[in-house]
TIBAVO-157626 format. One line per field, with one value per residue (C-alpha): residue in one letter; x, y, z. Coordinates in steps of 0.1 Angstrom, whole numbers, padded with zeros to 4 digits. Layout:
BEGIN
resn: c(a  ...)
u: c(X  ...)
v: c(Y  ...)
w: c(Z  ...)
***
This chain:
BEGIN
resn: c(m  q  r  s  y  p  p  v  s  l  i  g  v  p  t  d  i  g  a  g  h  k  g  a  r  m  g  p  d  a  l  r  i  a  g  l  g  e  a  l  a  a  r  g  v  e  v  i  d  r  g  n  v  v  g  p  a  n  p  w  l  p  p  v  d  g  y  r  h  l  d  e  v  v  a  w  n  k  a  l  m  d  a  v  d  a  e  l  s  r  g  r  m  p  i  v  l  g  g  d  h  c  l  g  l  g  s  i  t  a  v  a  r  h  c  r  r  t  g  k  k  l  r  v  l  w  l  d  a  h  a  d  f  n  t  s  d  v  t  p  s  g  n  v  h  g  m  p  v  a  c  l  c  g  l  g  p  t  a  l  t  t  l  g  g  s  a  p  a  m  r  s  d  e  i  r  q  i  g  i  r  s  v  d  a  g  e  k  r  l  v  k  d  h  g  l  d  i  y  d  m  r  y  i  d  e  v  g  m  k  r  a  m  e  e  a  l  e  g  v  d  e  d  t  h  l  h  v  s  f  d  v  d  f  l  d  p  s  i  a  p  g  v  g  t  t  v  p  g  g  p  n  y  r  e  a  q  l  v  m  e  m  i  a  d  t  g  r  m  c  s  l  d  i  v  e  l  n  p  a  l  d  n  h  n  a  t  a  e  l  a  v  d  l  v  e  s  l  f  g  k  s  t  l  m  r  d)
u: c(1481  1477  1452  1432  1433  1410  1423  1447  1449  1481  1476  1506  1505  1538  1538  1557  1532  1528  1565  1595  1620  1619  1619  1588  1572  1596  1583  1558  1583  1608  1583  1575  1612  1616  1591  1560  1535  1555  1561  1523  1515  1540  1520  1489  1474  1457  1473  1464  1485  1462  1491  1494  1469  1475  1477  1493  1530  1547  1553  1577  1563  1563  1532  1501  1480  1499  1496  1520  1504  1469  1451  1475  1472  1434  1436  1459  1438  1405  1419  1433  1400  1381  1406  1405  1367  1365  1386  1368  1335  1348  1356  1393  1420  1436  1474  1485  1520  1531  1541  1541  1519  1494  1479  1466  1438  1425  1429  1414  1386  1376  1379  1358  1331  1332  1328  1298  1282  1288  1283  1319  1338  1369  1402  1433  1468  1492  1528  1549  1577  1554  1519  1509  1485  1496  1474  1481  1484  1511  1529  1566  1567  1533  1539  1506  1522  1524  1487  1466  1455  1443  1424  1408  1396  1381  1409  1421  1409  1374  1387  1405  1383  1353  1371  1346  1315  1313  1335  1352  1361  1368  1369  1401  1392  1393  1431  1460  1495  1526  1562  1558  1589  1587  1559  1561  1557  1523  1512  1517  1489  1465  1473  1465  1434  1419  1429  1448  1458  1495  1520  1552  1587  1590  1559  1571  1605  1587  1562  1575  1562  1540  1520  1517  1503  1479  1465  1464  1446  1421  1386  1394  1369  1351  1331  1362  1378  1415  1434  1472  1490  1527  1550  1584  1600  1583  1614  1647  1668  1697  1676  1655  1675  1654  1630  1629  1623  1645  1641  1665  1652  1626  1616  1643  1639  1626  1602  1588  1583  1564  1541  1534  1529  1505  1485  1484  1473  1440  1430  1413  1435  1414  1435  1471  1492  1529  1542  1572  1597  1622  1645  1667  1679  1681  1710  1705  1667  1674  1645  1621  1632  1627  1593  1583  1597  1575  1544  1549  1547  1514  1502  1512  1549  1563  1592  1570  1535  1511  1474)
v: c(0153  0138  0110  0103  0067  0049  0043  0014  -0014  -0034  -0071  -0092  -0129  -0144  -0179  -0200  -0228  -0232  -0228  -0251  -0228  -0213  -0175  -0160  -0159  -0129  -0110  -0088  -0074  -0069  -0048  -0028  -0022  -0011  0016  0006  0023  0055  0056  0054  0079  0103  0101  0113  0078  0070  0039  0016  -0014  -0041  -0063  -0099  -0127  -0157  -0193  -0227  -0233  -0248  -0285  -0290  -0324  -0342  -0342  -0362  -0371  -0345  -0316  -0303  -0290  -0288  -0283  -0255  -0239  -0239  -0223  -0195  -0187  -0187  -0163  -0141  -0143  -0130  -0102  -0090  -0093  -0071  -0043  -0043  -0041  -0010  0006  0002  -0011  -0043  -0047  -0083  -0085  -0121  -0148  -0172  -0170  -0197  -0167  -0155  -0180  -0163  -0127  -0132  -0154  -0125  -0100  -0122  -0125  -0087  -0082  -0105  -0085  -0051  -0060  -0051  -0069  -0087  -0084  -0100  -0091  -0119  -0106  -0137  -0158  -0189  -0197  -0213  -0236  -0270  -0297  -0327  -0348  -0327  -0309  -0319  -0308  -0307  -0271  -0252  -0219  -0235  -0241  -0210  -0200  -0235  -0236  -0202  -0215  -0246  -0272  -0286  -0300  -0290  -0273  -0248  -0245  -0238  -0215  -0187  -0210  -0215  -0230  -0217  -0183  -0168  -0177  -0181  -0152  -0128  -0132  -0119  -0133  -0111  -0120  -0158  -0178  -0210  -0235  -0271  -0298  -0311  -0275  -0264  -0286  -0274  -0238  -0244  -0264  -0237  -0208  -0187  -0153  -0153  -0126  -0146  -0132  -0143  -0124  -0093  -0095  -0097  -0068  -0048  -0044  -0014  -0033  -0063  -0042  -0024  -0058  -0071  -0040  -0038  -0036  -0023  0005  0023  -0009  -0030  -0041  -0045  -0068  -0070  -0101  -0091  -0121  -0105  -0133  -0116  -0094  -0105  -0120  -0096  -0068  -0089  -0118  -0121  -0148  -0186  -0195  -0173  -0176  -0156  -0135  -0115  -0078  -0053  -0023  0000  -0026  -0033  0005  0007  -0021  -0004  0031  0017  0000  0033  0051  0031  0043  0010  -0009  -0018  -0045  -0058  -0088  -0085  -0121  -0144  -0119  -0140  -0119  -0149  -0149  -0111  -0087  -0061  -0059  -0046  -0066  -0054  -0018  -0024  -0038  -0006  0015  -0003  -0001  0036  0037  0017  0047  0073  0080  0091  0112  0140  0152  0133  0138)
w: c(3198  3233  3233  3265  3278  3302  3337  3338  3364  3366  3375  3384  3378  3392  3377  3353  3356  3318  3309  3305  3323  3358  3361  3344  3379  3385  3355  3373  3397  3370  3350  3382  3389  3353  3361  3341  3364  3366  3329  3322  3349  3333  3301  3319  3324  3357  3371  3400  3408  3420  3432  3423  3416  3439  3427  3434  3434  3403  3411  3381  3372  3338  3315  3323  3292  3272  3296  3323  3355  3340  3374  3384  3350  3353  3388  3378  3347  3365  3391  3363  3343  3373  3380  3344  3342  3374  3359  3326  3345  3362  3329  3334  3311  3326  3319  3328  3340  3334  3340  3311  3280  3292  3310  3276  3283  3314  3301  3266  3279  3302  3273  3250  3276  3281  3244  3243  3272  3256  3219  3209  3182  3195  3178  3193  3182  3193  3192  3195  3181  3184  3172  3205  3187  3201  3215  3236  3204  3188  3216  3220  3256  3272  3283  3282  3273  3238  3237  3247  3212  3204  3237  3231  3198  3214  3209  3242  3276  3286  3318  3296  3266  3288  3313  3308  3306  3269  3242  3222  3239  3205  3168  3148  3126  3156  3161  3141  3149  3142  3142  3142  3133  3153  3147  3157  3130  3140  3149  3113  3101  3128  3120  3083  3090  3113  3090  3115  3101  3107  3096  3100  3097  3061  3051  3071  3053  3020  3024  3053  3088  3079  3054  3076  3104  3081  3071  3107  3119  3089  3102  3136  3143  3171  3178  3183  3216  3206  3229  3226  3239  3239  3244  3249  3228  3199  3198  3184  3212  3204  3220  3243  3259  3290  3278  3281  3245  3223  3185  3163  3135  3152  3149  3157  3179  3152  3137  3172  3178  3145  3156  3189  3173  3147  3174  3194  3162  3162  3196  3202  3225  3256  3273  3273  3283  3288  3292  3292  3306  3325  3347  3355  3319  3315  3315  3343  3336  3301  3286  3311  3305  3267  3273  3293  3265  3239  3261  3264  3226  3228  3249  3224  3228  3195  3182  3169  3177  3154  3146)
***
């Protein structure tokens, strides 16, 4: 059965401002070259490419008070927040083409604000190898792409926790993290203390991806705005080498397809991030092409026609 989707707006955010490796700034173009817009259009989705958000250059400086490039991170995320908010206000589905995962701050802050305006329940699916719940006290690097979930939940510098005018942007019980397999030592205590709902790879190995996703999607209904934040390092590096922070032992191709197909089955996805794609580390744009393939599954591609 062909499901109808709202019109989509692609928003490129060419920055690696929150990362520790150069190259994620080229991610938006790699996804475009891999044919993301054309693939969605072929599925009957109306697609407009809004071009790229503009922000400051990456100065590649060491951390200051536990944060690298805080002012620049704020600038990029404010610009993205406004761009996402504008598309949601137009009744369109924003797809953020990153860029590193610090951008989850801007996109999800906008989505959370939209949910408050419209009375929708927020549910975030965070597909990632990392929990991204560091703070300046526990971060080993100062890279803000390891902190967005903490900042969204109110832990972090005021400039980020109040990006949308209120803190926190969301509650910890509004997010489900899938595929986690790398959590820093101090971060483990924070994750436990704040009760994050994490389906790590051990749990997925024990119960299977289907059951893990059923649990992560429990409660999603017609009143839910489902936001998917897809960090490409969620995938096992054997199939997705083009990322800056590879962690072995991630979901394989078929498991990743199941995740996307089960999200599509809900019919509730209203916004999407695709982040941490680093073409400088990729093999002939293969990781970007895989990401496009998986996003097609988020939009209903399947082997058979399903009700």
